[in-house]
C-alpha positions in Angstrom: -1.5 -27.8 -56.5 -5.2 -27.7 -57.3 -7.3 -30.5 -55.9 -10.7 -31.3 -57.2 -13.2 -30.6 -54.4 -14.5 -33.9 -53.0 -18.1 -33.0 -53.7 -17.3 -32.3 -57.3 -15.7 -35.8 -57.6 -18.8 -37.3 -55.9 -21.0 -35.5 -58.4 -19.0 -36.7 -61.4 -18.9 -40.3 -60.1 -22.7 -40.2 -59.4 -23.6 -39.0 -62.9 -21.2 -41.4 -64.5 -22.7 -44.2 -62.4 -26.3 -43.2 -63.5 -25.1 -43.2 -67.1 -23.4 -46.5 -66.9 -25.9 -48.4 -64.8 -29.1 -46.6 -65.9 -29.4 -48.1 -69.3 -32.2 -50.5 -68.2 -33.9 -48.3 -65.7 -33.5 -45.7 -62.9 -30.5 -46.0 -60.6 -31.2 -45.9 -56.9 -29.0 -43.8 -54.6 -28.3 -46.7 -52.3 -26.8 -48.6 -55.2 -24.6 -45.6 -56.1 -23.5 -45.4 -52.5 -22.5 -49.0 -52.4 -20.7 -49.0 -55.7 -18.9 -45.7 -55.4 -18.5 -45.4 -51.7 -20.0 -41.9 -51.6 -21.4 -41.0 -48.2 -25.2 -40.9 -48.5 -25.5 -37.5 -46.9 -23.4 -36.0 -49.7 -25.0 -38.1 -52.4 -28.6 -37.0 -51.7 -27.5 -33.3 -51.7 -25.6 -33.8 -55.0 -28.4 -35.7 -56.7 -31.1 -33.1 -55.8 -28.9 -30.3 -57.1 -28.4 -32.2 -60.4 -32.1 -32.9 -60.7 -32.9 -29.2 -60.0 -30.4 -28.2 -62.8 -31.8 -30.6 -65.3 -28.8 -33.0 -65.5 -30.8 -35.8 -63.9 -34.4 -36.8 -63.5 -35.8 -38.2 -60.3 -38.1 -41.2 -60.8 -40.6 -41.8 -57.9 -41.9 -45.1 -56.7 -40.5 -48.4 -55.3 -38.4 -49.0 -58.4 -37.5 -45.3 -58.7 -34.2 -43.6 -58.6 -32.4 -41.4 -61.1 -31.8 -41.3 -64.8 -30.0 -38.9 -67.1 -32.2 -36.0 -68.2 -30.4 -35.8 -71.6 -28.1 -37.8 -73.8 -24.8 -38.5 -72.1 -23.0 -36.8 -75.0 -24.9 -33.6 -74.2 -23.8 -33.4 -70.6 -20.3 -31.9 -70.0 -18.2 -32.5 -66.9 -17.9 -28.7 -66.6 -21.7 -28.5 -66.4 -21.9 -31.1 -63.6 -19.1 -29.3 -61.7 -20.8 -25.9 -62.1 -24.1 -27.3 -60.8 -22.4 -28.2 -57.6 -20.8 -24.8 -57.6 -17.5 -26.5 -56.8 -15.7 -24.8 -59.7 -16.1 -21.4 -58.1 -12.4 -21.5 -57.2 -11.5 -22.7 -60.6 -13.5 -20.1 -62.5 -12.3 -17.2 -60.4 -11.5 -14.3 -62.8 -9.4 -12.4 -60.3 -7.8 -14.8 -57.8 -6.2 -13.2 -54.8 -2.6 -12.4 -55.5 0.2 -11.9 -53.1 1.4 -8.3 -52.6 4.7 -8.9 -54.3 5.4 -8.1 -57.9 6.4 -11.7 -58.6 3.1 -12.9 -57.2 1.0 -10.4 -59.1 2.8 -10.4 -62.4 4.1 -14.0 -62.7 2.5 -16.5 -60.3 -1.0 -15.0 -60.4 -1.3 -15.1 -64.2 0.1 -18.6 -64.3 -2.5 -19.8 -61.9 -5.2 -18.1 -63.8 -4.1 -19.8 -67.0 -4.0 -23.2 -65.2 -7.5 -22.7 -63.8 -8.8 -21.7 -67.2 -7.2 -24.8 -68.8 -9.0 -27.0 -66.3 -12.3 -25.3 -67.0 -11.8 -25.7 -70.7 -10.9 -29.4 -70.3 -13.9 -30.1 -68.2 -16.1 -28.3 -70.7 -14.7 -30.4 -73.5 -15.4 -33.8 -71.9 -18.8 -35.3 -71.7 -20.4 -38.1 -69.7 -20.4 -40.2 -72.8 -16.6 -39.7 -73.1 -16.2 -41.1 -69.5 -18.5 -44.0 -70.3 -16.2 -44.8 -73.2 -13.2 -44.6 -70.9 -14.9 -46.9 -68.4 -15.7 -49.4 -71.2 -12.1 -49.2 -72.4 -10.9 -49.9 -68.9 -13.1 -53.0 -68.7 -15.4 -51.7 -66.0 
């Protein structure tokens, strides 16, 4: 069924890492790469898009890195995913349907409902919610 695009997962992990480890100062991308195993080429692209969108702030200098631009309770997972444009498949209003009546009238609407449920779920969860889950998991 639907698989979360890898770049979306990287973006969510990176923002969560910044929220979790950035309480005392900016988080460097090399540290995120080491902790999360995100390839650096993807991470830099993701981080720049998130900075451009106002989810993260880039801090320059030798002790620089990234920090959240807003309170973690104000950043939804849906926002992060949309910034990366990885939810374009999920947010499709008219997904391509097969030519059959079953495909158009049964399967197509079911998949549209499923996509919308995923979008709604991501929009309902915040980075703060994930931080609480991480704390509850003992991370």
